[in-house]
TIRO-2110 file (N, C-alpha, C; in Angstrom, 1 decimal):
// TIRO-2110
30.7, -22.2, 97.7, N, 1, A
31.0, -23.4, 96.9, CA, 1, A
31.3, -24.6, 97.7, C, 1, A
30.8, -25.7, 97.3, N, 2, A
31.0, -27.0, 98.0, CA, 2, A
32.4, -27.4, 97.8, C, 2, A
33.0, -28.0, 98.8, N, 3, A
34.4, -28.5, 98.7, CA, 3, A
34.5, -29.8, 98.0, C, 3, A
35.5, -29.9, 97.1, N, 4, A
35.8, -31.1, 96.4, CA, 4, A
37.2, -31.5, 96.5, C, 4, A
37.6, -32.7, 96.3, N, 5, A
38.9, -33.2, 96.4, CA, 5, A
39.7, -32.9, 95.1, C, 5, A
39.0, -32.7, 94.0, N, 6, A
39.7, -32.5, 92.7, CA, 6, A
38.7, -31.7, 91.9, C, 6, A
39.3, -30.8, 91.0, N, 7, A
38.5, -30.0, 90.1, CA, 7, A
38.9, -30.3, 88.7, C, 7, A
37.9, -30.4, 87.8, N, 8, A
38.2, -30.7, 86.4, CA, 8, A
37.6, -29.6, 85.5, C, 8, A
38.4, -29.0, 84.6, N, 9, A
37.9, -27.9, 83.8, CA, 9, A
37.4, -28.6, 82.4, C, 9, A
36.1, -28.6, 82.2, N, 10, A
35.6, -29.1, 80.9, CA, 10, A
34.8, -28.1, 80.2, C, 10, A
35.1, -26.8, 80.6, N, 11, A
34.4, -25.7, 79.9, CA, 11, A
34.7, -25.6, 78.5, C, 11, A
33.7, -25.4, 77.7, N, 12, A
33.8, -25.2, 76.2, CA, 12, A
33.8, -26.5, 75.5, C, 12, A
33.7, -27.7, 76.2, N, 13, A
33.7, -29.0, 75.5, CA, 13, A
32.3, -29.4, 75.4, C, 13, A
32.0, -30.1, 74.3, N, 14, A
30.7, -30.7, 74.0, CA, 14, A
30.7, -32.2, 74.1, C, 14, A
29.6, -32.8, 74.3, N, 15, A
29.4, -34.2, 74.4, CA, 15, A
30.1, -35.0, 73.3, C, 15, A
30.9, -36.0, 73.6, N, 16, A
31.0, -36.7, 74.8, CA, 16, A
32.2, -36.3, 75.7, C, 16, A
32.9, -35.2, 75.4, N, 17, A
34.2, -34.9, 76.0, CA, 17, A
34.1, -34.6, 77.5, C, 17, A
33.1, -34.0, 78.1, N, 18, A
33.0, -33.9, 79.5, CA, 18, A
33.0, -35.2, 80.2, C, 18, A
32.3, -36.2, 79.7, N, 19, A
32.3, -37.5, 80.3, CA, 19, A
33.7, -38.2, 80.1, C, 19, A
34.3, -38.1, 78.9, N, 20, A
35.6, -38.7, 78.6, CA, 20, A
36.6, -38.2, 79.6, C, 20, A
36.7, -36.9, 79.8, N, 21, A
37.6, -36.3, 80.7, CA, 21, A
37.3, -36.6, 82.2, C, 21, A
36.0, -36.7, 82.5, N, 22, A
35.7, -37.1, 83.9, CA, 22, A
36.1, -38.5, 84.2, C, 22, A
35.9, -39.4, 83.2, N, 23, A
36.4, -40.8, 83.4, CA, 23, A
37.8, -40.9, 83.8, C, 23, A
38.6, -40.1, 83.0, N, 24, A
40.1, -40.1, 83.3, CA, 24, A
40.4, -39.5, 84.7, C, 24, A
39.8, -38.4, 85.0, N, 25, A
40.1, -37.7, 86.2, CA, 25, A
39.7, -38.5, 87.5, C, 25, A
38.5, -39.1, 87.4, N, 26, A
38.0, -39.8, 88.6, CA, 26, A
38.9, -41.0, 89.0, C, 26, A
39.7, -41.5, 88.1, N, 27, A
40.6, -42.6, 88.4, CA, 27, A
41.6, -42.2, 89.4, C, 27, A
42.0, -40.9, 89.5, N, 28, A
43.0, -40.4, 90.4, CA, 28, A
42.5, -40.2, 91.8, C, 28, A
41.2, -40.4, 92.0, N, 29, A
40.6, -40.2, 93.3, CA, 29, A
40.5, -41.5, 94.1, C, 29, A
40.4, -41.3, 95.4, N, 30, A
40.1, -42.5, 96.3, CA, 30, A
38.6, -42.7, 96.4, C, 30, A
38.2, -43.9, 96.7, N, 31, A
36.8, -44.1, 97.0, CA, 31, A
36.2, -43.1, 98.0, C, 31, A
35.1, -42.5, 97.7, N, 32, A
34.5, -41.5, 98.6, CA, 32, A
34.8, -40.1, 98.4, C, 32, A
35.9, -39.9, 97.6, N, 33, A
36.3, -38.5, 97.3, CA, 33, A
35.4, -37.9, 96.3, C, 33, A
35.4, -36.6, 96.2, N, 34, A
34.5, -35.8, 95.3, CA, 34, A
35.2, -35.1, 94.3, C, 34, A
34.7, -35.2, 93.0, N, 35, A
35.3, -34.5, 91.9, CA, 35, A
34.2, -33.5, 91.5, C, 35, A
34.7, -32.2, 91.2, N, 36, A
33.8, -31.2, 90.7, CA, 36, A
34.2, -31.0, 89.2, C, 36, A
33.3, -31.1, 88.3, N, 37, A
33.5, -30.9, 86.9, CA, 37, A
32.9, -29.6, 86.5, C, 37, A
33.7, -28.7, 86.0, N, 38, A
33.2, -27.4, 85.5, CA, 38, A
32.9, -27.6, 84.0, C, 38, A
31.6, -27.3, 83.6, N, 39, A
31.3, -27.5, 82.2, CA, 39, A
30.3, -26.4, 81.8, C, 39, A
30.3, -26.1, 80.5, N, 40, A
29.4, -25.1, 79.9, CA, 40, A
28.3, -25.8, 79.0, C, 40, A
28.5, -27.0, 78.7, N, 41, A
27.6, -27.8, 77.9, CA, 41, A
26.4, -28.2, 78.7, C, 41, A
25.2, -27.6, 78.4, N, 42, A
24.0, -27.9, 79.2, CA, 42, A
23.6, -29.3, 79.2, C, 42, A
24.0, -30.1, 78.2, N, 43, A
23.7, -31.5, 78.2, CA, 43, A
24.6, -32.3, 79.1, C, 43, A
25.6, -31.7, 79.6, N, 44, A
26.5, -32.4, 80.5, CA, 44, A
25.9, -32.8, 81.8, C, 44, A
24.8, -32.1, 82.2, N, 45, A
24.1, -32.5, 83.5, CA, 45, A
23.5, -33.9, 83.3, C, 45, A
22.8, -34.1, 82.3, N, 46, A
22.2, -35.4, 82.1, CA, 46, A
23.2, -36.5, 81.8, C, 46, A
24.2, -36.1, 81.0, N, 47, A
25.2, -37.1, 80.6, CA, 47, A
26.1, -37.6, 81.7, C, 47, A
26.5, -36.6, 82.6, N, 48, A
27.4, -37.0, 83.7, CA, 48, A
26.6, -37.8, 84.8, C, 48, A
25.3, -37.4, 85.0, N, 49, A
24.5, -38.1, 86.0, CA, 49, A
24.2, -39.5, 85.5, C, 49, A
23.9, -39.7, 84.2, N, 50, A
23.6, -41.1, 83.7, CA, 50, A
24.9, -41.9, 83.7, C, 50, A
26.0, -41.3, 83.3, N, 51, A
27.3, -42.0, 83.3, CA, 51, A
27.7, -42.5, 84.7, C, 51, A
27.6, -41.6, 85.6, N, 52, A
28.0, -41.9, 87.0, CA, 52, A
27.2, -43.0, 87.6, C, 52, A
25.9, -43.0, 87.4, N, 53, A
25.1, -44.1, 87.9, CA, 53, A
25.4, -45.4, 87.2, C, 53, A
25.7, -45.3, 85.9, N, 54, A
26.0, -46.6, 85.2, CA, 54, A
27.3, -47.3, 85.5, C, 54, A
28.2, -46.6, 86.2, N, 55, A
29.5, -47.2, 86.6, CA, 55, A
29.7, -47.2, 88.1, C, 55, A
28.7, -46.9, 88.8, N, 56, A
28.8, -47.0, 90.3, CA, 56, A
29.3, -45.8, 91.1, C, 56, A
29.3, -44.6, 90.5, N, 57, A
29.6, -43.4, 91.2, CA, 57, A
28.3, -42.7, 91.6, C, 57, A
28.4, -41.8, 92.5, N, 58, A
27.3, -41.1, 93.0, CA, 58, A
27.3, -39.6, 92.4, C, 58, A
26.3, -39.3, 91.6, N, 59, A
26.1, -38.0, 91.1, CA, 59, A
25.4, -37.2, 92.2, C, 59, A
26.2, -36.2, 92.8, N, 60, A
25.6, -35.5, 94.0, CA, 60, A
24.7, -34.3, 93.6, C, 60, A
25.0, -33.7, 92.4, N, 61, A
24.2, -32.6, 92.0, CA, 61, A
25.0, -31.6, 91.2, C, 61, A
24.3, -30.5, 90.8, N, 62, A
24.9, -29.5, 90.0, CA, 62, A
24.6, -28.1, 90.6, C, 62, A
25.5, -27.3, 90.6, N, 63, A
25.4, -25.9, 91.0, CA, 63, A
25.7, -25.0, 89.7, C, 63, A
24.8, -24.1, 89.4, N, 64, A
25.0, -23.3, 88.2, CA, 64, A
25.3, -21.8, 88.7, C, 64, A
26.5, -21.3, 88.2, N, 65, A
26.8, -20.0, 88.5, CA, 65, A
27.2, -19.3, 87.2, C, 65, A
26.6, -18.2, 86.8, N, 66, A
26.8, -17.6, 85.5, CA, 66, A
26.4, -18.6, 84.5, C, 66, A
27.3, -18.9, 83.6, N, 67, A
27.1, -19.9, 82.5, CA, 67, A
27.9, -21.2, 82.8, C, 67, A
28.3, -21.4, 84.0, N, 68, A
29.1, -22.6, 84.3, CA, 68, A
28.3, -23.5, 85.2, C, 68, A
28.3, -24.8, 84.8, N, 69, A
27.7, -25.8, 85.6, CA, 69, A
28.8, -26.5, 86.4, C, 69, A
28.6, -26.6, 87.7, N, 70, A
29.6, -27.3, 88.6, CA, 70, A
28.9, -28.6, 89.0, C, 70, A
29.4, -29.7, 88.4, N, 71, A
28.9, -31.0, 88.7, CA, 71, A
29.7, -31.7, 89.8, C, 71, A
29.0, -32.2, 90.8, N, 72, A
29.7, -32.9, 91.9, CA, 72, A
29.5, -34.4, 91.8, C, 72, A
30.6, -35.2, 91.7, N, 73, A
30.5, -36.6, 91.6, CA, 73, A
31.4, -37.3, 92.7, C, 73, A
30.8, -38.1, 93.5, N, 74, A
31.5, -38.9, 94.5, CA, 74, A
31.9, -40.2, 94.0, C, 74, A
33.2, -40.5, 94.1, N, 75, A
33.7, -41.7, 93.5, CA, 75, A
33.2, -42.9, 94.3, C, 75, A
32.8, -43.9, 93.6, N, 76, A
32.3, -45.1, 94.2, CA, 76, A
33.4, -46.1, 94.5, C, 76, A
33.1, -47.3, 94.5, N, 77, A
34.0, -48.4, 94.8, CA, 77, A
35.3, -48.3, 93.9, C, 77, A
36.4, -48.8, 94.5, N, 78, A
37.6, -48.9, 93.7, CA, 78, A
37.7, -50.1, 92.8, C, 78, A
36.6, -50.8, 92.7, N, 79, A
36.6, -51.9, 91.8, CA, 79, A
36.7, -51.3, 90.4, C, 79, A
37.3, -52.1, 89.5, N, 80, A
37.4, -51.6, 88.1, CA, 80, A
36.1, -51.2, 87.5, C, 80, A
36.0, -50.0, 86.9, N, 81, A
34.8, -49.6, 86.3, CA, 81, A
34.5, -50.4, 85.1, C, 81, A
33.3, -50.9, 85.0, N, 82, A
32.8, -51.6, 83.8, CA, 82, A
31.7, -50.9, 83.2, C, 82, A
31.9, -50.2, 82.1, N, 83, A
30.9, -49.5, 81.5, CA, 83, A
30.1, -50.4, 80.5, C, 83, A
28.8, -50.5, 80.8, N, 84, A
28.0, -51.4, 80.0, CA, 84, A
27.4, -50.6, 78.8, C, 84, A
27.7, -51.0, 77.6, N, 85, A
27.1, -50.4, 76.4, CA, 85, A
25.8, -51.1, 76.1, C, 85, A
24.8, -50.4, 75.6, N, 86, A
23.6, -50.9, 75.2, CA, 86, A
23.8, -51.9, 74.1, C, 86, A
23.2, -53.1, 74.2, N, 87, A
23.6, -54.1, 73.2, CA, 87, A
22.8, -54.0, 71.9, C, 87, A
21.6, -53.4, 71.9, N, 88, A
20.9, -53.4, 70.6, CA, 88, A
21.1, -52.0, 69.9, C, 88, A
21.8, -52.1, 68.8, N, 89, A
22.1, -50.9, 68.0, CA, 89, A
21.7, -51.1, 66.6, C, 89, A
21.5, -49.9, 65.9, N, 90, A
21.3, -49.9, 64.5, CA, 90, A
22.1, -48.8, 63.9, C, 90, A
22.4, -48.9, 62.6, N, 91, A
23.2, -47.8, 62.0, CA, 91, A
22.3, -46.7, 61.5, C, 91, A
22.9, -45.5, 61.3, N, 92, A
22.1, -44.4, 60.8, CA, 92, A
21.4, -44.8, 59.5, C, 92, A
22.0, -45.6, 58.6, N, 93, A
21.4, -46.0, 57.3, CA, 93, A
20.2, -46.8, 57.6, C, 93, A
20.2, -47.7, 58.6, N, 94, A
19.1, -48.6, 58.8, CA, 94, A
17.8, -47.9, 59.3, C, 94, A
17.9, -46.7, 60.0, N, 95, A
16.7, -46.2, 60.5, CA, 95, A
15.7, -45.6, 59.5, C, 95, A
16.3, -45.3, 58.3, N, 96, A
15.4, -44.7, 57.3, CA, 96, A
14.5, -45.8, 56.7, C, 96, A
14.8, -47.1, 56.8, N, 97, A
14.0, -48.1, 56.2, CA, 97, A
13.2, -48.9, 57.3, C, 97, A
13.2, -48.4, 58.5, N, 98, A
12.5, -49.1, 59.6, CA, 98, A
11.3, -48.2, 60.1, C, 98, A
10.3, -48.9, 60.5, N, 99, A
9.1, -48.2, 61.2, CA, 99, A
9.4, -48.1, 62.6, C, 99, A
9.0, -47.0, 63.2, N, 100, A
9.2, -46.8, 64.6, CA, 100, A
9.4, -45.3, 64.9, C, 100, A
9.6, -45.0, 66.1, N, 101, A
9.9, -43.6, 66.6, CA, 101, A
11.3, -43.4, 66.7, C, 101, A
11.8, -42.3, 66.1, N, 102, A
13.1, -41.8, 66.3, CA, 102, A
13.1, -40.8, 67.4, C, 102, A
13.7, -41.2, 68.5, N, 103, A
13.8, -40.4, 69.7, CA, 103, A
15.1, -39.6, 69.8, C, 103, A
15.1, -38.3, 69.7, N, 104, A
16.3, -37.5, 69.7, CA, 104, A
16.4, -37.0, 71.1, C, 104, A
17.5, -37.4, 71.8, N, 105, A
17.7, -37.0, 73.2, CA, 105, A
18.7, -35.9, 73.4, C, 105, A
19.0, -35.2, 72.3, N, 106, A
19.9, -34.0, 72.4, CA, 106, A
19.2, -32.9, 73.1, C, 106, A
19.9, -31.9, 73.5, N, 107, A
19.3, -30.7, 74.1, CA, 107, A
18.4, -30.0, 73.0, C, 107, A
17.5, -29.2, 73.5, N, 108, A
16.5, -28.5, 72.7, CA, 108, A
17.2, -27.7, 71.6, C, 108, A
18.2, -27.0, 71.9, N, 109, A
18.9, -26.1, 70.9, CA, 109, A
19.6, -27.0, 69.8, C, 109, A
20.2, -28.1, 70.2, N, 110, A
20.8, -29.0, 69.2, CA, 110, A
19.7, -29.5, 68.2, C, 110, A
18.6, -29.9, 68.8, N, 111, A
17.5, -30.4, 68.0, CA, 111, A
16.9, -29.4, 67.0, C, 111, A
16.8, -28.2, 67.6, N, 112, A
16.2, -27.1, 66.8, CA, 112, A
17.1, -26.7, 65.5, C, 112, A
18.4, -26.9, 65.7, N, 113, A
19.3, -26.5, 64.6, CA, 113, A
19.5, -27.6, 63.5, C, 113, A
18.8, -28.7, 63.7, N, 114, A
18.8, -29.8, 62.7, CA, 114, A
18.5, -31.2, 63.3, C, 114, A
17.4, -31.7, 62.8, N, 115, A
17.0, -33.1, 63.3, CA, 115, A
16.4, -33.9, 62.1, C, 115, A
16.3, -35.2, 62.3, N, 116, A
15.7, -36.0, 61.3, CA, 116, A
14.2, -35.7, 61.3, C, 116, A
13.6, -35.5, 60.2, N, 117, A
12.2, -35.2, 60.1, CA, 117, A
11.3, -36.3, 60.8, C, 117, A
10.4, -35.8, 61.6, N, 118, A
9.5, -36.7, 62.3, CA, 118, A
10.1, -37.2, 63.7, C, 118, A
11.3, -36.9, 64.0, N, 119, A
11.9, -37.3, 65.3, CA, 119, A
11.2, -36.6, 66.4, C, 119, A
11.1, -37.3, 67.5, N, 120, A
10.5, -36.7, 68.7, CA, 120, A
11.7, -36.2, 69.6, C, 120, A
11.6, -35.0, 70.1, N, 121, A
12.6, -34.4, 71.0, CA, 121, A
12.2, -34.6, 72.4, C, 121, A
13.1, -35.4, 73.2, N, 122, A
13.0, -35.4, 74.6, CA, 122, A
14.4, -35.4, 75.1, C, 122, A
14.9, -34.3, 75.6, N, 123, A
16.3, -34.2, 76.0, CA, 123, A
16.6, -35.2, 77.1, C, 123, A
17.8, -35.8, 77.2, N, 124, A
18.2, -36.8, 78.1, CA, 124, A
17.8, -36.4, 79.5, C, 124, A
18.0, -35.2, 79.9, N, 125, A
17.7, -34.8, 81.3, CA, 125, A
16.2, -34.8, 81.6, C, 125, A
15.4, -34.9, 80.6, N, 126, A
13.9, -34.9, 80.9, CA, 126, A
13.3, -36.3, 80.6, C, 126, A
14.1, -37.2, 80.1, N, 127, A
13.6, -38.5, 79.6, CA, 127, A
12.9, -39.2, 80.7, C, 127, A
13.5, -39.4, 81.9, N, 128, A
12.9, -40.2, 82.9, CA, 128, A
11.5, -39.6, 83.4, C, 128, A
11.3, -38.3, 83.4, N, 129, A
10.1, -37.7, 83.8, CA, 129, A
9.0, -37.7, 82.7, C, 129, A
9.5, -38.1, 81.5, N, 130, A
8.5, -38.0, 80.3, CA, 130, A
8.3, -39.4, 79.7, C, 130, A
8.6, -40.5, 80.4, N, 131, A
8.5, -41.8, 79.8, CA, 131, A
7.1, -42.1, 79.4, C, 131, A
6.1, -41.5, 80.1, N, 132, A
4.7, -41.8, 79.7, CA, 132, A
4.3, -41.3, 78.3, C, 132, A
5.1, -40.5, 77.7, N, 133, A
4.9, -40.0, 76.4, CA, 133, A
5.2, -41.0, 75.3, C, 133, A
5.9, -42.1, 75.7, N, 134, A
6.4, -43.1, 74.8, CA, 134, A
5.6, -44.4, 74.9, C, 134, A
5.4, -45.1, 73.8, N, 135, A
4.7, -46.3, 73.7, CA, 135, A
5.7, -47.5, 73.9, C, 135, A
5.4, -48.3, 74.9, N, 136, A
6.3, -49.4, 75.2, CA, 136, A
6.3, -50.5, 74.1, C, 136, A
5.2, -50.5, 73.3, N, 137, A
5.0, -51.5, 72.2, CA, 137, A
5.7, -51.0, 70.9, C, 137, A
6.1, -49.8, 70.8, N, 138, A
6.6, -49.2, 69.5, CA, 138, A
8.1, -49.4, 69.5, C, 138, A
8.7, -49.6, 68.3, N, 139, A
10.2, -49.6, 68.2, CA, 139, A
10.6, -48.2, 68.4, C, 139, A
11.7, -48.0, 69.2, N, 140, A
12.2, -46.7, 69.5, CA, 140, A
13.7, -46.7, 69.1, C, 140, A
14.1, -45.7, 68.2, N, 141, A
15.4, -45.6, 67.8, CA, 141, A
16.0, -44.3, 68.4, C, 141, A
16.9, -44.5, 69.4, N, 142, A
17.4, -43.4, 70.2, CA, 142, A
18.6, -42.8, 69.5, C, 142, A
18.6, -41.5, 69.3, N, 143, A
19.7, -40.8, 68.7, CA, 143, A
20.2, -39.6, 69.4, C, 143, A
21.5, -39.3, 69.4, N, 144, A
22.0, -38.1, 69.9, CA, 144, A
23.1, -37.6, 69.0, C, 144, A
24.0, -36.8, 69.4, N, 145, A
25.0, -36.3, 68.5, CA, 145, A
26.1, -37.3, 68.2, C, 145, A
26.5, -38.1, 69.1, N, 146, A
27.7, -39.0, 68.9, CA, 146, A
27.3, -40.5, 69.2, C, 146, A
26.2, -40.8, 69.8, N, 147, A
25.9, -42.2, 70.2, CA, 147, A
26.1, -42.5, 71.7, C, 147, A
26.7, -41.6, 72.4, N, 148, A
27.0, -41.8, 73.8, CA, 148, A
25.8, -41.5, 74.7, C, 148, A
25.2, -40.4, 74.5, N, 149, A
24.0, -40.0, 75.3, CA, 149, A
22.9, -40.9, 75.0, C, 149, A
22.8, -41.3, 73.7, N, 150, A
21.7, -42.2, 73.3, CA, 150, A
21.9, -43.6, 73.8, C, 150, A
23.1, -44.0, 74.1, N, 151, A
23.4, -45.3, 74.7, CA, 151, A
22.8, -45.3, 76.1, C, 151, A
23.1, -44.2, 76.9, N, 152, A
22.6, -44.1, 78.2, CA, 152, A
21.1, -44.0, 78.2, C, 152, A
20.5, -43.3, 77.3, N, 153, A
19.0, -43.1, 77.2, CA, 153, A
18.4, -44.5, 76.9, C, 153, A
19.0, -45.2, 76.0, N, 154, A
18.5, -46.6, 75.6, CA, 154, A
18.5, -47.5, 76.8, C, 154, A
19.6, -47.4, 77.6, N, 155, A
19.6, -48.2, 78.9, CA, 155, A
18.5, -47.8, 79.8, C, 155, A
18.3, -46.5, 80.0, N, 156, A
17.2, -46.0, 80.8, CA, 156, A
15.9, -46.5, 80.4, C, 156, A
15.6, -46.5, 79.1, N, 157, A
14.3, -47.0, 78.6, CA, 157, A
14.2, -48.5, 78.8, C, 157, A
15.2, -49.3, 78.6, N, 158, A
15.2, -50.7, 78.8, CA, 158, A
15.0, -51.0, 80.3, C, 158, A
15.6, -50.3, 81.1, N, 159, A
15.4, -50.5, 82.6, CA, 159, A
14.0, -50.1, 83.1, C, 159, A
13.2, -49.4, 82.2, N, 160, A
11.9, -49.1, 82.5, CA, 160, A
10.8, -49.8, 81.7, C, 160, A
11.2, -51.0, 81.2, N, 161, A
10.3, -51.9, 80.6, CA, 161, A
10.1, -51.7, 79.1, C, 161, A
10.9, -50.9, 78.4, N, 162, A
10.8, -50.8, 77.0, CA, 162, A
11.7, -51.9, 76.4, C, 162, A
11.1, -52.7, 75.5, N, 163, A
11.8, -53.8, 75.0, CA, 163, A
12.2, -53.7, 73.5, C, 163, A
11.7, -52.7, 72.8, N, 164, A
12.0, -52.6, 71.4, CA, 164, A
12.8, -51.3, 71.2, C, 164, A
14.0, -51.2, 71.9, N, 165, A
14.8, -50.0, 71.9, CA, 165, A
16.1, -50.3, 71.2, C, 165, A
16.6, -49.3, 70.4, N, 166, A
17.8, -49.4, 69.7, CA, 166, A
18.6, -48.1, 69.8, C, 166, A
19.9, -48.2, 70.0, N, 167, A
20.8, -47.1, 70.0, CA, 167, A
21.2, -46.9, 68.6, C, 167, A
21.1, -45.7, 68.1, N, 168, A
21.5, -45.4, 66.7, CA, 168, A
22.9, -44.9, 66.7, C, 168, A
23.8, -45.6, 66.0, N, 169, A
25.2, -45.3, 65.9, CA, 169, A
25.6, -44.9, 64.5, C, 169, A
26.4, -44.0, 64.3, N, 170, A
27.2, -43.2, 65.3, CA, 170, A
26.5, -42.0, 65.8, C, 170, A
25.5, -41.5, 65.2, N, 171, A
24.8, -40.3, 65.8, CA, 171, A
24.6, -39.2, 64.7, C, 171, A
24.0, -38.1, 65.1, N, 172, A
23.7, -37.0, 64.2, CA, 172, A
24.9, -36.4, 63.5, C, 172, A
26.1, -36.5, 64.2, N, 173, A
27.3, -35.9, 63.6, CA, 173, A
27.6, -36.5, 62.2, C, 173, A
27.2, -37.8, 62.0, N, 174, A
27.5, -38.4, 60.8, CA, 174, A
26.2, -38.6, 59.9, C, 174, A
25.1, -37.9, 60.2, N, 175, A
23.9, -38.0, 59.4, CA, 175, A
24.1, -37.2, 58.1, C, 175, A
23.9, -37.9, 57.0, N, 176, A
24.0, -37.2, 55.7, CA, 176, A
22.7, -37.0, 55.0, C, 176, A
21.6, -37.4, 55.6, N, 177, A
20.2, -37.3, 55.1, CA, 177, A
19.7, -35.9, 55.3, C, 177, A
18.4, -35.7, 54.9, N, 178, A
17.8, -34.4, 55.1, CA, 178, A
17.6, -34.1, 56.5, C, 178, A
17.6, -32.9, 56.9, N, 179, A
17.3, -32.4, 58.2, CA, 179, A
16.3, -31.4, 58.2, C, 179, A
15.6, -31.3, 59.3, N, 180, A
14.5, -30.3, 59.5, CA, 180, A
15.0, -29.3, 60.6, C, 180, A
14.8, -28.0, 60.5, N, 181, A
15.2, -27.1, 61.5, CA, 181, A
14.0, -26.4, 62.0, C, 181, A
14.0, -26.1, 63.3, N, 182, A
12.9, -25.4, 64.0, CA, 182, A
13.4, -24.1, 64.6, C, 182, A
14.0, -23.3, 63.8, N, 183, A
14.5, -22.0, 64.3, CA, 183, A
13.8, -20.8, 63.7, C, 183, A
END
């Protein structure tokens, strides 16, 4: 096991809690020190990597043992963390009346157990390598479970030249419309 300066137990927690707990814990570290986050949520790999880079920390990588993911994050500058939220948002109610692609960035299992009909599934951890599957001219409505992962995904798309991107808030947790299951 790689040595770390601090260990955080986030096992059994789902998005966005591993990121929330990591934010609090990393404040107790000095610049350059390493935090290991133990998590069981498969989506935490993409979530923590995206969050770390968005606030100036270095995501070193993940080691998987049994069903536990050990995420290693090196604390960046001691400057105050400024987390930038994606500025273009739409509500769940609005996406039903708009044309465009609903991009679901939750994990495959989350998508399978219930998604908006017609939504395209690209898990956050695969998004960067699958950008070519998306049309830069199409409006894209990014959705996840709570709005946090989709915020990071929307930022990633915008940073790669997509200009018609919207983060759907609050997320699938609050979706009251019809869902499709692929199980």
